[in-house]
C-alpha positions in Angstrom: -11.2 1.6 -9.1 -10.0 0.3 -5.5 -6.5 -0.4 -4.9 -5.9 -4.0 -3.1 -3.9 -3.8 -0.4 -0.4 -5.6 0.3 1.8 -5.5 3.3 5.6 -4.3 3.1 6.7 -8.1 3.1 5.1 -8.5 -0.1 6.4 -5.0 -1.5 9.8 -6.4 -0.6 9.0 -9.9 -2.6 7.6 -7.8 -6.0 10.5 -5.5 -5.4 12.6 -9.0 -5.3 11.2 -10.1 -8.8 12.3 -6.7 -10.5 15.6 -6.8 -9.3 16.2 -10.6 -9.6 13.6 -11.3 -12.3 12.9 -15.0 -11.8 13.5 -16.4 -7.8 12.5 -19.4 -6.4 10.7 -20.0 -3.4 13.9 -21.6 -1.7 16.1 -18.0 -3.0 13.7 -15.9 -1.6 14.0 -17.4 1.7 17.7 -16.6 2.1 17.2 -13.0 1.1 14.3 -12.8 4.1 16.6 -15.1 6.4 13.9 -16.8 7.1 13.0 -20.5 7.5 9.3 -20.6 7.9 8.7 -21.9 4.3 4.6 -21.4 5.0 4.4 -17.7 5.9 6.4 -16.9 2.7 3.9 -19.3 0.3 0.9 -17.6 2.2 2.5 -14.5 0.7 3.2 -15.5 -2.5 -0.2 -16.9 -2.4 -1.8 -13.8 -1.9 -0.2 -11.7 -4.3 -0.6 -14.3 -6.8 -4.4 -14.3 -6.1 -4.4 -10.5 -6.3 -2.5 -11.1 -10.0 0.1 -8.5 -8.7 2.5 -11.7 -9.8 2.3 -15.2 -11.4 3.9 -18.2 -10.5 5.1 -21.0 -13.6 5.4 -24.4 -12.8 8.5 -25.9 -14.4 9.8 -29.2 -14.1 13.1 -27.9 -15.6 14.2 -25.0 -13.5 12.8 -26.7 -10.1 10.6 -29.0 -8.4 8.3 -25.9 -7.3 6.7 -23.0 -8.5 9.1 -19.9 -10.4 7.7 -16.3 -9.5 
């Protein structure tokens, strides 16, 4: 069985999700101190693709995805 690799920033995302349970992109941007949503979206999409995390589209919570 081959273990899929991920970056230090993706490790931090996983840690924050365990700590806070659910987060939206704006909250993650504040935690990382970045202003670039595309950079964070690429990291999140990679984690979803590798099945480390799941995304939920819930209009009641936010207009975007909840991770």
